[in-house]
C-alpha positions as CSV (number, residue, x, y, z in Angstrom):
1,M,102.7,162.0,107.6
2,N,105.4,159.1,108.3
3,S,104.6,159.2,112.2
4,R,101.1,158.8,111.6
5,L,101.7,155.8,109.1
6,L,103.8,154.2,111.5
7,I,101.4,154.6,114.4
8,L,98.5,153.1,112.3
9,G,100.7,150.2,110.6
10,T,101.4,149.1,114.4
11,A,98.4,149.9,115.9
12,L,95.9,148.2,113.2
13,P,97.9,144.6,113.4
14,L,97.8,144.7,117.3
15,S,94.0,145.7,116.9
16,A,93.5,142.5,114.7
17,C,94.4,140.1,117.8
18,K,92.0,141.4,120.2
19,L,89.1,139.4,121.3
20,G,85.6,140.7,121.7
21,P,84.7,141.8,125.2
22,N,82.2,138.6,125.8
23,F,84.4,136.1,124.0
24,Q,83.9,132.7,125.8
25,L,85.9,129.7,125.0
26,P,84.0,127.4,123.3
27,S,83.4,123.9,124.9
28,L,85.0,120.7,123.3
29,S,83.3,117.5,123.4
30,G,84.3,114.3,122.5
31,G,87.1,114.1,125.0
32,S,86.0,111.0,126.7
33,K,86.2,109.0,123.6
34,W,89.8,109.6,123.0
35,K,92.0,107.8,125.1
36,E,95.7,106.8,124.7
37,G,96.1,103.3,123.5
38,Q,98.3,100.7,124.7
39,A,100.8,98.8,122.3
40,T,99.8,95.0,122.3
41,P,101.8,92.4,120.6
42,S,98.9,91.7,118.1
43,S,99.2,95.7,117.2
44,R,102.9,95.5,116.3
45,L,103.6,96.1,112.5
46,P,105.7,93.3,110.5
47,D,109.1,94.3,109.7
48,T,108.3,94.7,106.3
49,W,105.3,96.7,106.8
50,W,105.2,98.4,103.3
51,R,104.7,95.1,101.5
52,Q,101.2,95.3,102.5
53,F,100.5,97.9,99.9
54,G,101.3,95.6,97.4
55,D,103.3,98.1,95.5
56,G,106.3,96.9,93.5
57,E,107.8,100.3,93.0
58,L,107.6,101.0,96.8
59,N,108.9,97.4,97.3
60,R,112.1,98.3,95.2
61,L,112.6,101.5,96.6
62,V,112.4,99.9,100.1
63,D,114.7,97.2,99.1
64,R,117.1,99.5,97.7
65,A,117.3,102.3,100.5
66,L,117.8,99.2,103.0
67,S,120.6,97.8,101.0
68,A,122.4,101.2,100.5
69,N,121.9,102.0,104.2
70,N,125.6,101.8,105.4
71,D,124.6,102.7,109.1
72,L,122.0,100.1,109.0
73,S,124.3,97.5,107.8
74,A,126.9,98.5,110.6
75,A,124.4,98.4,113.3
76,K,123.3,94.7,111.9
77,S,126.6,93.6,111.7
78,R,127.1,95.2,115.7
79,G,124.0,93.3,116.9
80,D,124.9,90.0,115.2
81,T,128.6,90.5,117.0
82,A,127.0,91.0,120.1
83,R,124.7,87.9,120.0
84,A,127.5,85.8,119.0
């Protein structure tokens, strides 16, 4: 009895993956419409892009995260030192 359940338990999931004998891959349309875009200077986001949402809570959270980010502060300091 256990061997029958084992065989059935193995064969049933495997048979679910089988495709029919007359399966044809559907053709996809619209491929010519989508192309990779090139970034242009006008498409660059502003440094404070989140302010465009006009959400005071979001602004406070981002400002808090930026001020508490020690790695970002250290990187800015190294950049300032390198420019000097």
